[in-house]
N, C-alpha and C positions, 0 to 999 in steps of 0.2 A: 389392127390395120397397119400394113407396112408403111413406114415413113417414105415420103418422096424426097429424093435429094436432087436439087437443081444446082448444077455448078454455075457460078457467076464469075465472069472474067472481065477485066478492064485493061486497056492498053493505052498508054500515052506516048506518042512518038515511036521511033524504031528501037529505042533502047530496050523496051520491055521484051522484045523478041529474044534477047540474049539472056533473060532471066530464066531460072528454073521454073518448070510448070507448077510446082507446089507453092511457089511464092506468088502466083498470079491467079489463084482460085480460092473460092470460099464455098462451103456447103450451106444450103438453106434447107431446113427440115420442115415439112408441112404435115401435120397429123390431126387426127380427130377420131371420134367414135360415133357410129350410127346406132342409135338406140332402137330396140324393137318395139318399144311402147310409146304411144303418143298420148298427150293429155290435152283436155279441152276446158278452158275456163268459161264461166258464164255468170251473168248477173240478173237478178230478178228485175221485172219491169223494163226489160231491154236495156238496162244500165242507165236509165234516165231519171233524174230528179229535177222536176220543173217547179221553180218557185213562183212562176207567174209574174205579175207586175207588182212592183213595190213603190209606194209613194215616196217622193224625195223627202217630204217632211218627216218621214219615219227614220231617216238616217241621222246618226250623230254628226254634229257639225265638225268637230275637231278631233274625233277619235273613231276608230273602226267600229262598224256595226255588225254584231254577230247575228246571222239569220237563223231561222229554225233548223235544227239538226234533224237529219233523217237517216234511215238505214236501208240498205239493199242486201239481199242474200247473195253471197258469193259461193259458187260451187266450182270445184275442180274434179273432173272425172277422167281417169286414166284407163287405158286398155289393160294394164297390169300394174303391179306394185312398182312405183317409180320414185326415184330421188329427185326432187325438184325444188324450185323457188319461184316466187313471183318477182318480175322485173317491171316496176312501174315506169312509164314515160310521160312526161309533161308535154302535151302538145301545144301549150301556151307558155312555153319556157321563156323566162325573162320578164313575165308580166305580173309576177307575184308582188303584192304590196308589202308583204311581211319581210322583215330582215332575218327571220328564222328560215334556214335553208330547206327544211323538210316539208315544204308546202308546195301547192300547185297554183298556177296563175289563173285569174279569171278574165284575162284578155286586157286590151288597151282601149281607152276612149279615143274619140276623134282627135283630141289634142295630145295623144300618146300618154295620157295619165293612166297609171296602173289602177284597175278597177277593184282589186281586192285579192283574196287568196282563199285556198281550199285546204282543209286538213282532213286526212283520211286515217282512220284507225280500224283495227280488227278486234273483235271480241267473240266469245262463245265459239271457239274454234274446235271442231270435231273432225278427226280423221279416222276413217274406217271404224266408226263407232266409239272411239276413245278420245277423251279430252286432250288437246294439244296446245302448245304455247308458241306464239309467233316469235321468231328470232330474226335479227337483222345483221347484215354484214356488207362491208365494202370489199372484203377479201374473203373468198369462200373457205379459207382455212381458219377463220376466227369469227365466232358468232356471239352476239349478246342479246338478252331479252329486249324486245321492242314491239309494242302494239302498233306503232306508226308505220304507214306505208309512205315511202319517200322516193322521189326521183333520183336520190343519191345512192341508194343501196338496195340489195336484194332482201327479200323476206322469205324465209323458209319456216319449217314447223318442227318442233321438238316434242318428244314424249316425256322428257325428264328434266332434271335441273342441270344436266351436263351441257345443255344448249348445243346439241349436235343435231343437224337436220336428220329427220327420219323419213324413210320411204313411205309412200301411201298410194292408195288407189282411188279413194273417194274422200274429198274434203268439203266441209260446209262451214261457213262462218258468216257473222254479221259484219258488214262493211259500214262503219259509221261515217257519215258525210257532214262536215261542218263548214259551210261557206261564210266568209266574212267580207263585207264591203269596205272599201277605203272611206276615209272621212269625207263628208259631203263637200267641205270647202276645198277639196282637191279635184273635184269632178265637175265637168261641164253639164250642169243639170237644167239648162234652159230648154232642153229637148230630151226625148227618150234616149236612154243609154242602155243598149243590150249588153249583158255580161254572160260569159259562158266558159266553164272549165271543160277541158277535154283531156282525159287520162286514158292511156292504153296500158292494160295489164297483160303482160306476156309471160309465158311459161319458160323458165330457164332450167334446162336439164343439168343436174349436178353430177 
């Protein structure tokens, strides 16, 4: 795609009229690539893990309580072989009780107390019928092995130990979901307190 050049010029007072044209302009280049292939992610059970009601007396008083772990099937289907990554977004950003940055929040209580956090990991990753390894990166030029899905970095998929993203057309994986509630003594438990994580998994074309 041909780059678009947009000349930007600024002038302060009449003195700039006397300056050479080259000294009062700068080029802005805007570029991109239109990919012919689109990819669609999906999760089993509509992407819902409902824990139901949990009695307050079941929570640890002064330390986090780990709730039952579950898994959903993640699928990515592309129209053609495509180089891609997953880009998770935390829709409850800022509400994670954990000091570990690679977690997702469970929302806030009425008193703005953080309700807990969610950990997401991938295993049994198969791309186009071949075992693959999840790799993570905050910079698409450098990747390291990571089973964790994080709001801080991209997750792609590699075929070998070189940790280089590989193109694929169909991917299937287990998404492990581990919710943890904050200590009971930090929460207003005199009434029902709903908690909910909300995570968006978007396809990032590489």
